[in-house]
N, C-alpha and C positions, 0 to 999 in steps of 0.2 A: 197281793202282798202290800199291806199298808206301810208306807215309808214316811218317816219324819226326818228331815234334814235340818240340822241346827247350825247356825252361823251368827256371829255377833252383829255384823253390819254388812250391807251390800256395797262396800267401797269398791274401787276399780282395780283391786289387786288380783293376782293370779289365783289364789285359793277361792276367792269369791266368784270369779268367772267359772271355775271348775264346779263350784256348788250349784250355780245356776244351770250350767250345762247338764249336770247329772239330774237335777230336779226336772228339767224340761224333757230329757230323754226318758227318764223313768215314767213320767206321765204319758209321753207319747207311746210307750210300750204297754199302756193300759193299767198301770199301777196307781192307786190313789196316793198322791204325794202332797205333803205339806212342807213348805219352806218356812221355818220359824227363825226369826232374827230377834236379837235383843233390842236393837234400835230400829225404828221405822225408817222407810225411805232408803236413800243411797243412790249413787250414780247408776247402779245396775238394776234398780227397781223395775225399769221399763223393759228389761230384757227377759223377765220371767214370763213364761208362757201362760196363756189364760187357763190351761188345764191344771196348773199348779195352784194349790191353795196357799195363800200368803197370810202369815200372822206375825205380829210384832208384840213383844212383851212390854216395852215401855210405851205408855199412852202418848207421849211426845218425845222427841229426840233430846235426851239429856246430854248427849255427847260422850257418855260413859260406856266404853266398850265392854266393861266387866259387869255392868248392872243388868241382871236377868231376873226381874221380879216374877215370881210364880212359874218358873221354868218347869219344875217337877210336876206341879199341878196341871199345867198345860199339856205336858207329855202324857200324863195319866188320862186326861179327858180324851185325847186323841186315840189312845190305846193302839199304837202302831205295832206291827210285827218287828220292825227294824227302826232303830234310831241311829242315824249316821251323823257323827260329830265332825264338823269341818272348821279348821282354824284353831289357833291356840286357845282363845277364850272359851270356845265351845267345849274343847277337850278338857279344859280345867274343871268343867262341871260334870264330867262323866261319872265320877264316883258318887256324887250326890244324886244323879239321875238313877243310877243302878240301885242305890239304897232306897230311894223313894218309891221305886216300882217293884222292889223285891217281893213284897207280900201280896200286892194287888195284881200285878201283871208279871209274874216271874218268867213267863215265856218270851217277853220282849227282849230282843238281842240288841244291846247297845254296842256300837262299833266305833272305835276311835280311829283317828288318822294321824299319821306322822308326815307332815308336809313342811317342815322347817329345819333349818340348820342352826337356829338359835339355841341357847341354853334353855332348857325347859323349866317353866315355873314349877314350884313344889306341888301345887294342886294337879298340874298336868301329869307329873310323875306318879302321883298317887292314883290317878285315874287309870293309868296304864295297867295297873294291877287289878283293877275292878271291872273293866269292860270285857265283853265276851271275845272280841277279836280286834286287831289293829290292821289297817291298810296303810302301808308305806308306799310312797310314790317313786321310790328308787331303791335299788339294791343296797346302796350305801346307807340310806336311811334305815333299811331293815337291819343292816349290820350294826348300826348305832343302837337300835332298840335292844338287840341281843346283848351287845358288849357293854353298853353303858347303863342300860335300864333293866337288864335281866328279864326281859320279856321272853317267854318260851318261843322258840322258832316256829312251832306248830300253830301258834296263835297269831302269826303275822302272814299277811299276803302282800305281794308287791303288784300294784297296778299303777302303771305310769299315768301321768297326766294326759288328758286328751287334747288334741288340737282344737282350739276354739276358732281361730281365723285361718282356715285352710284355703289356699288360693285355687283358682281355676286351673285345670290341667294345662290348658293352652291359653296364654294371655291374649285378649282380643285387642283391637285397635284402640278402644277406649282406655284400656289399661296403659298402653304405651303413651297415649296422650296425657293421661293423668300423671304419669311418671315425669314427663317433661315439664308439665305445669308446676308440679310440686318442687322440682329441682330449681326451676327458674324463680319461683317465689322466694327461695332461700339463697339465690345468687349462685347456684351451682350450675356448671355447664355439663355437656354430655361427657366430657373427659374427667370431671371431678370425681374422685373416689369419696362416696358418702359413707361415713362410719355411723352406725345406728345403735342406740341403746334405748329400748322401750321399757320403762320401769317407773314406779312411783318414786318420788323424791323423798326417800327415807335415808337416814344415815347409813344403815347397813347395805343399801344398794350401791353406795360408794361411787356415785357419779363424779365426785370431786377428784378421785384418783384418775379417772378417765381423762379429765381435763388436764391434770398434771402430765399424764403420758402424752397427750396430744401436743402439749406445749413444747415437748422435746422433739417432735418430728421436724425434719428438715424444712426450712422455710420455702425452699424451691418446689416441694411436692405439692400437687394440687389435691387438697383434701378438705372435707368439712366433717365436723362431728355434730350429729343431731341427737338431742336429748329431749324427746317428747315426754310429757307427763306432768304431774303436779304433785305437790306435797310440801311438807315443812322445810325440806332441805333445798328447795329450788332457788330461793333468794340468795343463799350463800354460794351456791354453784354459779349463779349468774354474776355475782360480785367477783368470784375467783376468775372467771373467764375474762371479765373486764380488766381486772388487775394484771392479767398476763397479756393484755392487748390482743385477745382472741375473739372479739365481738364479730369480726368478719368471718371467722372460721367455725365457732361454736354456736349452734342455733338451738333455741328452745321453742319448738313448735306448739307446746301446750298439750293439754289432755285430748286424746282422740278415743272416742268410744270404740271405734273399730280402726285399729292401726294398719290394716291391710295395705292401704295406699302407701304408707310410709315404708313398709317392707319392700313393696314393689319399686319404690324410688331409690332405695339404698343399695349399697354394694357389699358391705362387710358388717357383720354383727359384732359388737364389742360389749364385754360385760366384766365388771370389776367387783360384783357383789361378794361379800364375805359370809352371807347367810342364805343358804339355799338347801333344799332337799332335792328338787329338780326344777330347773329354770323354765318356766312357761315361755319366756321371751326367746331363749335359745332354740327351743323346739319349733316355735312358730317361725323363727328366722330360717331354720333349716328347711322347713316346709316350703318356704318361698325361694329356696335356692341360694341363700346367703352363706358364704363361709363365715366361720366364727372364731374369734380370739377371746378367751376368757381366763380370768384368774381361777386357780384351783378352788373349788368349794364342793360341798357334798352334792353328789349326783351330777356334776357338770360333765364328766366324761360320758355319761349315759345319754347326753343330749345330742351328740354328734358322733361321726365315725372318727375316732381319735387320729390326728396327724394326717387326715385325708380331707375331711370336710370341716374339721374344727381342731383347734389347738388349745390345750389347757396349759397355762403358764403359772409357774410358782408365784405365790403371793408376793406382791411388792417388787417383783423383778421387772422394773419399767423398761430397761434396755431390751430384754428378751421379748417383751410385749411389742415394743416399737419395731424390733427386727422382723417379727412375723408380720406386722402390719405392712411394713415397707415391701416385703416379698409379695404380699397379696396385692398391694397397689401396683406393683410392677408385673403382675401376672400377665402372661400372654393372652391374646384373644382366643387362642386355640385351647388353652387350659381351662379357662373360666366356665364354658358351657358344660364340660364333662364333670367338673367339680360340682356345679350347681345341680346337675341332673342326679348325681349320687346323693347329695344332701336332701333333695326333694324326695327321692325314693326311700331313703332311710327314715325320714321323719313321717312320711305318710303311712308307712307300714307299721313302724314301732308305736306311733302315737295316734293311730286311727281311732276316731271317736266311737264308731260302731263296735270295734273290737274291745275298747276299754269299758264301754257301757255294758256290753255283754259279760265281761269278766266280773264287773260289780254285781250284776243281777244274778249271775250263777253263784257267787259267794253269798250274797244276801239270802237267796232262796235256800241254800244249804244251811245257813245259820238259823233261819226262821223255822226250819223243819226239824232241827235237833232238839231233844229235850233240854230244858234248862239245867245247868250244872248244879 
């Protein structure tokens, strides 16, 4: 089964990591796979497996995520059985791809994805009515497709995101050593509760509100807030932390290609994003045994066992968020291991990469074998 995956750019976001994971897994399963991006390069370029064919539409990086010169022609030349659209920009082109291939390769199944909680652009909405099928990465995203965009339920499948950074079943001595080293580098002791949010610094990820919440925690509590990542909103967040005299508490460790060591060094996952379909960060945190506190957003409750390994807080309810954090900070040593074990078990079963990849391949095989409508 010849598969074409379309993504605008291999930036270090969750959707891009999922696109690379799927491309690598499909190729490892013996399928000819092309990963086609609008822009060349990107931070995740080096994570693409040698068995995946890479193509970029722009001859040099224009910095324009929406510019896809020759997309339909490139798809026609490859003549794939399946075209899987990943990300908002790629999905905006779904209708054009379907129209461009309709006469020459009508059997090619173009599959859209719903991986965002943002308002969908007009072109994205038009494409939802043109593609053969849509994969939603959460049940809430599926419900939004049916309720808001009138996509027939039978044309939607729910396949959760896969774990990208799954920890070892039993941490070795090197893991414990790295944890201590990382904490020491940031001025945290063994008794410090490290709050962690791994996300790109975009306005919708809302790290600013996490800083506001942290600023209201009791000064006598021993905590730090780590905000690794990079992006356009980072400078403003650093300025806010400084303005609130939190430089000793709020840390900006920078971009980590593999944040596994950060998960292992932290104690609690925190998330204030207002735009999600399913948070990669929260499922990775659960897989590493971190309890989570997050504002309500699409798909958040599917990332953890509600009120046992994670808590969804109503938007902008800072005091409720702080109250839950303080309870976790004061958790007894007897409670933490059981909660961590439950979080790991839930995440590793629900978001198991082999299981998710198999679900994709089963769906794509079914679509490719059906007659074109």
